[in-house]
C-alpha positions as CSV (number, residue, x, y, z in Angstrom):
1,M,17.6,-5.9,40.7
2,D,20.6,-4.9,42.9
3,D,18.2,-3.9,45.8
4,L,17.2,-7.6,46.1
5,I,20.6,-8.9,46.9
6,P,21.0,-7.2,50.3
7,L,17.6,-8.6,51.3
8,V,18.6,-12.1,50.4
9,K,21.9,-11.7,52.3
10,S,19.9,-10.5,55.3
11,G,17.9,-13.7,55.1
12,L,21.1,-15.8,54.9
13,G,22.2,-14.1,58.2
14,L,18.9,-15.0,59.9
15,V,19.1,-18.5,58.6
16,A,22.6,-18.9,60.0
17,E,21.4,-17.8,63.5
18,G,18.7,-20.5,63.3
19,D,21.1,-23.2,62.0
20,R,18.8,-24.0,59.1
21,A,21.1,-25.4,56.4
22,D,18.0,-26.4,54.3
23,L,16.8,-22.8,54.1
24,R,20.3,-21.5,53.5
25,Q,20.5,-23.7,50.3
26,R,17.3,-22.1,49.0
27,L,18.5,-18.6,49.5
28,E,21.9,-19.4,48.0
29,Q,20.0,-20.6,44.9
30,T,18.1,-17.3,44.9
31,L,21.4,-15.4,44.9
32,V,22.6,-17.5,41.9
33,R,19.5,-16.5,40.0
34,L,20.0,-12.8,40.8
35,A,23.7,-13.1,39.7
36,N,22.4,-13.4,36.1
37,P,20.0,-10.5,35.6
38,D,19.9,-10.6,31.8
39,V,16.5,-10.6,30.1
40,R,17.1,-12.8,27.0
41,V,15.1,-11.9,23.9
42,I,15.6,-14.3,20.9
43,V,14.9,-13.0,17.4
44,V,13.7,-15.7,15.1
45,G,12.3,-16.0,11.6
46,E,12.8,-17.7,8.2
47,F,15.9,-16.9,6.1
48,K,16.4,-13.4,4.7
49,Q,13.6,-11.8,6.7
50,G,15.8,-9.1,8.1
51,K,16.6,-10.5,11.6
52,S,20.2,-9.5,11.7
53,K,19.6,-6.1,10.3
54,L,16.9,-5.6,12.8
55,I,19.3,-6.2,15.7
56,N,21.9,-4.0,14.0
57,A,19.4,-1.2,13.8
58,L,18.2,-1.7,17.4
59,V,21.7,-1.3,18.8
60,N,23.0,1.0,16.0
61,A,26.0,-1.1,15.3
62,P,27.0,-3.7,12.6
63,V,27.2,-6.6,15.1
64,C,25.4,-9.2,12.9
65,P,26.6,-9.9,9.3
66,V,24.1,-8.7,6.7
67,D,24.2,-9.4,3.0
68,D,22.0,-10.9,0.2
69,D,24.0,-14.1,0.2
70,I,24.8,-14.4,3.9
71,A,22.7,-16.4,6.4
72,T,23.2,-16.8,10.1
73,S,24.5,-20.2,11.1
74,V,25.3,-19.7,14.9
75,P,23.2,-17.9,17.5
76,T,24.7,-14.5,18.4
77,V,24.0,-12.9,21.8
78,V,24.2,-9.1,22.0
79,R,24.3,-7.7,25.5
80,F,25.6,-4.6,27.4
81,G,29.3,-4.3,28.0
82,D,31.9,-1.6,28.1
83,P,34.2,-1.6,26.2
84,A,32.8,-3.3,23.1
85,S,34.1,-6.8,22.6
86,A,33.2,-10.2,21.0
87,A,33.8,-13.8,21.8
88,V,32.7,-17.3,20.7
89,L,31.6,-20.2,23.0
90,V,33.1,-23.6,22.2
91,P,32.2,-26.8,24.0
92,R,35.0,-28.0,26.3
93,A,37.0,-31.0,25.3
94,G,35.6,-34.2,26.8
95,G,32.4,-32.5,27.8
96,G,33.8,-31.4,31.2
97,A,32.9,-28.3,33.2
98,D,34.9,-25.6,34.8
99,Q,34.7,-24.5,38.4
100,N,31.6,-22.5,37.7
101,G,29.8,-25.5,36.1
102,S,30.1,-24.1,32.5
103,T,30.6,-26.7,29.8
104,F,31.7,-24.0,27.3
105,E,35.0,-22.3,26.8
106,R,34.9,-18.5,26.0
107,K,37.4,-17.5,23.3
108,P,37.8,-13.7,22.6
109,V,37.7,-12.7,18.9
110,A,38.0,-9.4,17.1
111,L,34.6,-7.6,16.7
112,E,35.2,-7.0,13.0
113,D,35.8,-10.8,12.5
114,I,32.6,-12.0,14.1
115,A,31.0,-12.7,10.6
116,S,33.5,-15.4,9.9
117,F,32.2,-17.3,12.9
118,V,28.4,-16.8,12.8
119,S,27.5,-16.7,9.1
120,E,27.0,-19.5,6.5
121,R,29.7,-18.0,4.4
122,G,32.4,-18.1,7.1
123,N,31.1,-21.1,9.0
124,P,28.8,-23.1,6.8
125,S,26.5,-25.4,8.7
126,N,28.5,-24.4,11.8
127,R,31.4,-26.7,10.9
128,Q,33.5,-25.1,13.6
129,G,31.1,-26.5,16.2
130,L,30.4,-23.3,18.0
131,A,27.7,-23.1,20.7
132,S,27.1,-19.4,20.2
133,A,28.8,-16.0,19.8
134,E,28.7,-13.1,22.2
135,V,28.9,-9.4,21.4
136,L,29.2,-6.7,24.2
137,L,28.2,-3.1,23.4
138,P,27.9,0.0,25.5
139,R,24.3,0.8,24.4
140,R,21.6,2.5,26.5
141,V,18.9,0.1,25.1
142,L,20.9,-2.8,26.6
143,S,21.7,-1.2,29.9
144,D,18.7,-2.5,31.7
145,G,19.9,-6.1,31.2
146,L,18.4,-6.7,27.8
147,S,20.2,-9.4,25.8
148,V,19.2,-9.8,22.1
149,I,19.9,-13.2,20.4
150,D,20.2,-13.4,16.6
151,S,19.2,-17.0,15.7
152,P,19.6,-19.1,12.5
153,G,16.6,-19.1,10.2
154,V,13.8,-21.7,11.0
155,G,13.6,-22.8,7.4
156,G,15.3,-22.8,4.0
157,L,18.8,-24.2,4.4
158,E,18.6,-27.0,7.0
159,S,16.0,-28.4,9.3
160,A,18.7,-28.4,12.0
161,H,18.3,-24.7,12.2
162,A,14.8,-25.0,13.4
163,L,15.9,-27.3,16.2
164,T,18.8,-24.9,17.1
165,T,16.2,-22.1,17.5
166,L,13.8,-24.2,19.5
167,T,16.7,-25.3,21.8
168,A,17.3,-21.7,22.8
169,L,13.6,-20.9,23.5
170,P,13.3,-22.5,27.0
171,T,16.1,-20.3,28.3
172,A,14.6,-17.1,26.8
173,D,12.4,-14.5,28.5
174,A,10.8,-13.4,25.3
175,M,10.8,-14.2,21.5
176,I,10.3,-11.9,18.5
177,L,9.2,-13.4,15.2
178,V,10.4,-11.4,12.2
179,S,8.6,-11.6,8.9
180,D,9.1,-9.1,6.0
181,A,6.3,-7.2,4.4
182,S,6.6,-9.0,1.0
183,Q,3.9,-11.5,1.9
184,E,1.5,-12.5,4.7
185,Y,2.4,-15.2,7.2
186,T,3.1,-18.6,5.8
187,E,1.9,-21.9,7.4
188,P,5.4,-22.8,8.8
189,E,5.7,-19.4,10.4
190,L,2.3,-19.7,12.1
191,R,3.0,-23.3,13.2
192,F,6.4,-22.3,14.6
193,L,4.8,-19.3,16.3
194,K,2.2,-21.4,18.1
195,Q,4.8,-24.0,19.1
196,A,7.1,-21.3,20.5
197,Q,4.4,-19.6,22.4
198,R,4.0,-22.9,24.4
199,I,7.7,-22.6,25.4
200,V,8.5,-19.0,26.0
201,P,6.3,-16.8,28.2
202,N,6.4,-13.6,26.1
203,V,6.0,-13.5,22.3
204,G,6.0,-10.5,19.9
205,C,6.0,-10.1,16.1
206,V,7.8,-7.7,13.9
207,L,6.9,-6.9,10.3
208,S,10.2,-5.8,8.7
209,K,11.2,-4.0,5.5
210,T,8.2,-1.7,5.4
211,D,10.3,0.8,3.4
212,L,10.5,-1.7,0.5
213,Y,6.9,-2.7,0.2
214,P,4.2,0.1,-0.1
215,Q,1.5,-2.5,0.6
216,W,2.9,-3.3,4.1
217,R,-0.2,-2.0,5.8
218,T,-2.4,-4.5,4.0
219,V,0.1,-7.3,4.8
220,A,0.0,-6.2,8.5
221,D,-3.8,-6.4,8.6
222,L,-3.7,-9.9,7.0
223,D,-1.0,-11.0,9.5
224,R,-3.1,-9.8,12.4
225,A,-6.1,-11.7,11.0
226,H,-3.9,-14.8,10.7
227,L,-2.8,-14.4,14.3
228,G,-6.4,-14.1,15.4
229,S,-7.5,-17.2,13.5
230,A,-4.6,-19.1,14.9
231,G,-5.7,-18.3,18.4
232,V,-2.8,-16.0,19.2
233,G,-4.4,-12.7,18.5
234,T,-3.1,-11.1,21.7
235,I,0.5,-11.2,20.3
236,P,1.5,-7.6,19.3
237,L,2.6,-7.0,15.7
238,I,5.0,-4.0,15.2
239,P,5.9,-2.8,11.6
240,V,9.5,-1.5,11.4
241,S,12.1,-0.4,8.8
242,S,15.7,-1.2,9.8
243,D,17.1,0.9,7.0
244,L,15.2,4.0,8.0
245,R,16.3,3.5,11.6
246,L,20.0,3.3,10.5
247,V,19.7,6.4,8.4
248,A,17.9,8.2,11.2
249,A,20.7,7.3,13.6
250,R,23.4,8.4,11.1
251,T,21.7,11.7,10.4
252,N,20.2,12.2,13.9
253,D,16.7,12.7,12.4
254,A,14.1,12.2,15.1
255,E,11.1,12.3,12.6
256,L,12.7,9.6,10.4
257,N,13.4,7.5,13.5
258,Q,9.7,7.8,14.5
259,E,8.7,6.7,11.0
260,S,11.0,3.6,11.2
261,G,8.7,2.1,13.9
262,F,11.6,1.4,16.3
263,P,10.5,3.7,19.2
264,E,7.4,1.5,19.5
265,L,9.6,-1.7,19.4
266,I,11.9,-0.3,22.1
267,A,9.0,0.7,24.2
268,Y,7.6,-2.8,23.9
269,L,10.9,-4.3,24.9
270,R,11.3,-2.1,27.9
271,R,7.7,-2.3,29.1
272,D,6.4,-5.7,28.2
273,V,9.7,-7.7,28.2
274,V,12.3,-6.2,30.5
275,G,9.8,-4.7,32.9
276,K,7.7,-7.8,33.3
277,A,10.6,-10.2,33.5
278,Q,12.1,-8.2,36.3
279,A,8.8,-8.0,38.0
280,L,8.4,-11.8,37.8
281,R,11.9,-12.2,39.3
282,R,11.0,-9.8,42.1
283,R,7.9,-11.9,42.8
284,S,10.0,-15.1,42.9
285,V,12.5,-13.6,45.3
286,A,9.7,-12.3,47.5
287,Q,8.2,-15.7,47.7
288,D,11.5,-17.2,48.7
289,L,12.0,-14.7,51.4
290,L,8.4,-15.0,52.7
291,S,8.7,-18.7,52.9
292,V,12.0,-18.6,54.7
293,T,10.8,-16.0,57.3
294,D,7.6,-18.1,57.9
295,H,9.8,-21.1,58.7
296,L,12.1,-19.1,61.0
297,R,9.2,-17.3,62.8
298,L,7.5,-20.6,63.7
299,S,10.4,-21.8,65.9
300,V,11.1,-18.3,67.4
301,T,7.5,-17.5,68.3
302,T,7.0,-20.9,69.9
303,E,10.0,-20.5,72.2
304,L,9.2,-16.9,73.0
305,S,5.6,-17.7,74.0
306,V,6.9,-20.3,76.4
307,L,9.3,-17.9,78.0
308,Q,6.8,-15.1,78.3
309,D,4.0,-17.4,79.7
310,P,5.5,-20.2,81.8
311,E,2.1,-20.8,83.4
312,G,0.8,-21.9,80.0
313,V,2.9,-25.1,79.9
314,P,-0.2,-27.5,80.0
315,V,-1.7,-25.7,77.1
316,L,1.7,-25.8,75.4
317,L,2.0,-29.5,75.9
318,A,-1.4,-29.9,74.1
319,D,-0.1,-27.7,71.3
320,L,3.0,-29.9,71.1
321,E,0.9,-33.0,70.7
322,E,-1.0,-31.3,67.9
323,A,2.3,-30.2,66.3
324,K,3.5,-33.8,66.4
325,E,0.3,-35.0,64.8
326,Q,0.8,-32.4,62.1
327,A,4.3,-33.7,61.5
328,D,2.9,-37.2,61.1
329,Q,0.4,-35.9,58.7
330,Q,3.1,-34.3,56.7
331,R,4.9,-37.6,56.5
332,K,1.7,-39.2,55.2
333,R,1.3,-36.4,52.6
334,S,5.0,-37.1,51.6
335,S,4.1,-40.7,50.9
336,R,1.1,-39.6,48.8
337,W,2.9,-37.1,46.6
338,Q,5.7,-39.5,46.0
339,T,3.2,-42.1,44.9
340,T,1.5,-39.5,42.6
341,L,4.9,-38.6,41.2
342,N,6.0,-42.1,40.5
343,D,2.7,-43.1,38.9
344,G,2.5,-39.8,36.9
345,A,6.1,-40.2,35.6
346,S,5.4,-43.8,34.4
347,D,2.2,-42.6,32.6
348,L,4.1,-39.7,31.1
349,I,6.9,-41.9,29.7
350,A,4.3,-44.2,28.1
351,D,2.3,-41.3,26.7
352,M,5.4,-39.7,25.4
353,E,6.5,-42.8,23.6
354,H,3.0,-43.2,22.1
355,D,2.9,-39.6,21.0
356,L,6.3,-39.8,19.3
357,R,5.5,-43.0,17.5
358,D,2.1,-41.6,16.4
359,R,3.6,-38.5,14.9
360,L,6.3,-40.5,13.1
361,R,3.8,-43.0,11.8
362,S,1.8,-40.1,10.3
363,I,5.0,-38.9,8.6
364,Q,5.7,-42.4,7.4
365,R,2.2,-42.8,5.9
366,E,2.6,-39.5,4.1
367,A,6.0,-40.4,2.8
368,E,4.8,-43.8,1.5
369,A,1.8,-42.2,-0.2
370,A,4.2,-39.8,-1.9
371,I,6.5,-42.6,-3.0
372,D,3.6,-44.6,-4.5
373,A,2.5,-41.5,-6.4
374,G,5.7,-41.2,-8.4
375,D,9.3,-42.1,-8.9
376,P,11.3,-41.2,-5.7
377,G,14.7,-41.7,-7.4
378,P,15.2,-38.4,-9.3
379,V,13.9,-36.3,-6.4
380,W,15.4,-38.3,-3.5
381,D,17.6,-35.5,-2.2
382,Q,14.6,-33.1,-1.9
383,F,12.4,-35.9,-0.5
384,A,15.0,-36.8,2.2
385,E,15.3,-33.1,3.2
386,W,11.5,-33.0,3.5
387,I,11.5,-36.0,5.7
388,E,14.2,-34.6,7.9
389,Q,12.2,-31.3,8.3
390,R,9.0,-33.2,9.2
391,V,10.8,-35.4,11.7
392,A,12.5,-32.4,13.3
393,S,9.1,-30.7,13.6
394,A,7.5,-33.9,15.1
395,V,10.3,-34.3,17.6
396,S,10.0,-30.7,18.7
397,D,6.2,-31.0,19.1
398,T,6.7,-34.1,21.2
399,F,9.3,-32.4,23.4
400,V,7.1,-29.3,23.9
401,W,4.1,-31.5,24.7
402,T,6.2,-33.5,27.2
403,N,7.4,-30.3,28.8
404,E,3.8,-29.2,29.3
405,R,2.8,-32.5,30.8
406,S,5.9,-32.4,33.1
407,Q,4.7,-29.0,34.4
408,W,1.2,-30.4,34.9
409,L,2.6,-33.3,36.9
410,A,4.6,-30.9,39.1
411,E,1.3,-29.0,39.8
412,Q,-0.5,-32.2,40.7
413,V,2.2,-33.0,43.2
414,A,2.1,-29.5,44.6
415,E,-1.6,-29.8,45.3
416,L,-0.9,-32.6,47.8
417,F,0.9,-30.1,50.1
418,A,-1.4,-28.5,52.7
419,L,0.1,-25.0,52.1
420,D,-1.2,-21.8,50.7
421,E,1.3,-21.7,47.8
422,V,4.1,-24.2,47.0
423,P,6.8,-23.1,44.5
424,L,7.1,-25.3,41.4
425,P,10.5,-26.6,40.0
426,L,12.0,-25.2,36.9
427,L,11.6,-27.9,34.2
428,E,13.1,-27.7,30.7
429,V,12.2,-30.8,28.8
430,S,11.5,-29.0,25.6
431,S,15.1,-28.3,24.8
432,T,16.0,-30.4,21.7
433,D,19.7,-29.7,21.7
434,G,21.5,-32.6,20.1
435,V,18.5,-34.9,20.1
436,L,18.7,-35.9,16.4
437,A,22.6,-35.9,16.4
438,P,22.8,-39.8,16.8
439,V,20.3,-40.3,14.0
440,E,22.1,-41.2,10.7
441,E,21.2,-39.3,7.5
442,I,18.8,-41.0,5.1
443,P,20.8,-43.3,2.9
444,F,21.3,-42.8,-0.9
445,L,18.7,-44.2,-3.2
446,D,19.4,-45.2,-6.8
447,P,17.9,-42.5,-9.0
448,G,17.0,-45.2,-11.6
449,R,18.7,-43.6,-14.6
450,V,19.5,-45.9,-17.5
451,S,22.0,-45.1,-20.2
452,A,21.1,-45.2,-23.9
453,A,23.2,-48.3,-24.3
454,G,21.4,-50.0,-21.4
455,K,18.0,-49.1,-22.9
456,V,19.1,-50.7,-26.3
457,L,20.3,-53.8,-24.5
458,I,17.0,-54.2,-22.6
459,G,15.1,-53.7,-25.9
460,M,17.3,-56.2,-27.8
461,R,16.9,-58.8,-25.0
462,G,13.1,-58.5,-25.3
463,S,13.0,-58.3,-29.1
464,Y,15.2,-61.4,-29.6
465,G,12.4,-63.8,-28.8
466,G,10.0,-62.0,-31.1
467,V,12.3,-62.0,-34.1
468,L,13.1,-65.7,-33.6
469,M,9.5,-66.8,-33.0
470,F,7.9,-64.9,-35.9
471,G,10.8,-65.6,-38.2
472,L,10.2,-69.4,-37.7
473,L,6.5,-69.0,-38.3
474,T,7.0,-67.0,-41.5
475,G,9.6,-69.5,-42.6
476,I,6.8,-72.0,-43.1
477,I,5.6,-69.9,-46.0
478,G,9.1,-69.5,-47.4
479,M,10.1,-66.2,-45.9
480,S,13.6,-65.7,-44.4
481,L,14.2,-65.7,-40.6
482,I,14.6,-61.9,-40.6
483,N,11.8,-60.3,-42.5
484,P,9.6,-57.3,-42.0
485,L,7.0,-59.2,-39.9
486,S,9.6,-60.7,-37.6
487,V,11.4,-57.4,-37.2
488,G,8.1,-55.6,-36.4
489,A,7.2,-58.2,-33.9
490,G,10.7,-58.0,-32.4
491,L,10.3,-54.2,-32.0
492,M,6.9,-54.5,-30.4
493,L,8.1,-57.2,-27.9
494,G,11.3,-55.2,-27.2
495,R,9.3,-52.1,-26.4
496,K,7.0,-54.2,-24.1
497,A,10.0,-55.7,-22.4
498,Y,11.5,-52.2,-21.8
499,R,8.3,-50.9,-20.3
500,E,8.0,-54.0,-18.0
501,D,11.6,-53.6,-17.0
502,K,11.1,-49.9,-16.3
503,E,8.0,-50.6,-14.2
504,A,9.9,-53.3,-12.3
505,R,12.8,-50.9,-11.6
506,L,10.3,-48.3,-10.4
507,K,8.6,-50.8,-8.1
508,R,12.0,-51.8,-6.8
509,R,13.0,-48.2,-6.1
510,Q,9.6,-47.5,-4.4
511,T,10.1,-50.6,-2.2
512,D,13.7,-49.6,-1.4
513,A,12.5,-46.0,-0.7
514,K,9.8,-47.2,1.7
515,N,12.3,-49.5,3.5
516,L,14.7,-46.6,3.9
517,V,11.9,-44.4,5.4
518,R,10.9,-47.2,7.8
519,R,14.5,-47.7,8.9
520,Q,14.8,-43.9,9.4
521,M,11.7,-43.8,11.6
522,D,12.8,-46.8,13.6
523,D,16.2,-45.1,14.1
524,V,14.5,-41.8,15.3
525,V,12.2,-43.7,17.7
526,F,15.2,-45.7,19.1
527,Q,17.6,-42.7,19.5
528,V,15.1,-39.9,20.4
529,G,12.9,-42.2,22.6
530,K,16.0,-43.2,24.7
531,Q,17.1,-39.6,25.2
532,L,13.6,-38.4,26.1
533,K,13.1,-41.2,28.6
534,D,16.4,-40.3,30.2
535,R,15.4,-36.7,30.4
536,L,12.0,-37.6,31.9
537,R,13.7,-39.6,34.6
538,L,15.9,-36.6,35.4
539,V,12.7,-34.5,35.6
540,Q,11.2,-37.1,38.0
541,R,14.3,-36.8,40.2
542,E,14.2,-33.0,40.0
543,I,10.5,-32.9,41.1
544,R,11.2,-35.5,43.8
545,D,14.1,-33.6,45.2
546,H,12.3,-30.2,44.9
547,F,9.2,-31.3,46.8
548,G,11.2,-33.5,49.1
549,N,13.2,-30.4,50.2
550,I,9.9,-28.5,50.8
551,A,8.5,-31.4,52.9
552,E,11.8,-31.6,54.8
553,E,11.7,-27.8,55.4
554,H,8.2,-28.0,57.0
555,H,8.9,-31.1,59.0
556,R,12.1,-29.5,60.2
557,S,10.3,-26.3,61.2
558,L,7.7,-28.3,63.2
559,A,10.4,-30.4,64.9
560,D,12.4,-27.3,65.8
561,S,9.3,-25.7,67.3
562,V,8.7,-28.8,69.4
563,S,12.3,-29.0,70.5
564,A,12.4,-25.3,71.3
565,A,9.2,-25.6,73.5
566,Q,10.5,-28.6,75.4
567,R,13.9,-27.0,75.9
568,T,12.4,-23.7,77.1
569,A,10.1,-25.4,79.5
570,A,13.1,-26.5,81.5
571,T,14.9,-23.1,81.3
572,Y,15.7,-21.5,84.6
573,R,14.0,-18.1,85.4
574,Q,17.3,-16.2,85.5
575,E,18.1,-17.2,81.9
576,R,14.7,-16.4,80.6
577,D,14.9,-12.6,80.5
578,G,18.1,-12.6,78.4
579,R,16.7,-15.2,76.1
580,V,13.4,-13.3,75.7
581,A,15.3,-10.2,74.7
582,E,17.4,-12.2,72.2
583,L,14.4,-13.8,70.7
584,Q,12.4,-10.6,70.4
585,A,15.3,-9.0,68.6
586,Q,15.5,-12.0,66.2
587,L,11.8,-11.9,65.7
588,A,11.9,-8.2,64.9
589,R,14.6,-8.8,62.2
590,I,12.5,-11.6,60.8
591,D,9.4,-9.4,60.7
592,Q,11.3,-6.6,59.1
593,L,12.6,-8.9,56.3
594,S,9.1,-10.3,55.8
595,A,7.7,-6.8,55.5
596,Q,10.3,-5.9,52.9
597,A,9.6,-9.0,51.0
598,K,5.9,-8.3,50.9
599,R,6.6,-4.8,49.5
600,L,8.2,-6.5,46.5
601,V,4.9,-8.2,45.5
602,P,2.8,-5.2,44.5
603,K,5.4,-4.3,41.9
604,A,4.6,-7.5,40.2
605,E,0.8,-7.0,40.1
606,G,-1.0,-6.7,36.8
607,L,1.2,-9.3,35.1
608,P,-0.2,-12.0,32.9
609,P,-0.7,-15.5,34.3
610,Q,2.8,-16.8,35.0
611,P,3.9,-20.2,33.6
612,A,5.0,-22.8,36.2
613,A,8.6,-22.6,35.0
614,A,8.8,-18.9,35.8
615,M,7.7,-19.5,39.4
616,A,10.8,-21.5,40.1
617,A,11.5,-20.2,43.5
618,G,13.8,-22.5,45.4
619,S,14.3,-24.9,42.5
């Protein structure tokens, strides 16, 4: 990507000559994007599927902790660097940012100590509050800008891990779902895969541990069938064995390395991930440069035509009137797209709130049905965890859906511009980082356990009336107050009283459990709904500013062409020759930059349809 930076700097030089601060801001943003050429690939999957060992085998280094009782708790980024090093990213105190705008502080750590920061054993549930860890390695597979991210599992320990993984997806260029060959895809894996495909533009699957399971080919066929039935059959599935890869690297055995399946995986990463991501970026830079040169050319060609053909002033005046009319039309279009944006944002906020409430009401109905079907007390911990997982999934679905609607709204606004192609802003609504943090955990519910002494007291309290009543009745025939009949009646009534008390306590626990579920849903709607509304308002401002800048660029170009023509019409003849030469040289540089930008576009041909977020030129 280094060959693009000189082109952008050439564009900045031309923009400076034309005194176009608006275009300069666009190219400066392009330089910022080029300053981070990493292609981020996040590796996801359920717990103990072999994600960490897969990354270790890919880079041939023990960078991610691997053991039977170790699970990843913090995302770990592995990228190219020489010499090898490691660091952890910690949120800055007070939430402030440094001079580069980063809200995280980078703290170097020893490479051999990385496990104590990123694993459940060393950092259970991420109690240290780390944002991520970073490992730099001098590896050829990483030298093209590939960054591999080891993520926490999406199921098993905590539902928060699924949200942590989904948070990272909007910033990733590709995702790899790892599932071992012990069984075919589960429903949570397929659901997560379909959800992730709506966020990240490039998705692949890896079938791990093929050396442990002889039936892995059957499982691979079943998985491909599941992908096809789920509507994502185009996703590649690559079987691999990390252990074979590590042994092949240690023994330098090329045949064993081929059998491990990693050559196919590396080829996929280079061809379909790194190659296409860089091609998409080249296309984005080309669009920025072509747009800038078109704006610059308009003013230069207008002034040059007046200087070279002074007799055509009457025709030029007519063209100026037409240009003014175009400027007025642009202002009218500006009013239209702002109205479309405001109405669309209002509708989106209402639809989002309805979607969130609808998903949570479905969960609440399922929870209440489960509560009515049994006693929630003894299994309340597992029940609360199930609710948390379902709520996390529902919130993620809502955020992903809202992100898609936001992109659709941006496209609707773009259609109101009378241009061949209008770049779309980069919108990331689907990030769920910290969304459920303000929501309190589900409160404790009385398990309903009664001690043996309590059971006896409940029975005695019920049997007392039976003994007394039947004792008095049998006393009429001369029997004592306590006799076999009165004792038997007391036992029967005591048992009945205990059953009624047990049923009453069960009903009370079920009612309390339903109230706790309702309170939890209300809390989620209150907290998450507020955050999502705030985020949508920021999206509305981003779209407004993005397209406002585009409208201003075109209005400025038309106004500059009008001013240049009016100024040139009054230019003295002796000044014209020098100005013509100057303008011709400037136009030649603009055309040269435009031609270089056009040559970037064919390299991006043959790519799959690009999501709107990836076409974020000038955002």
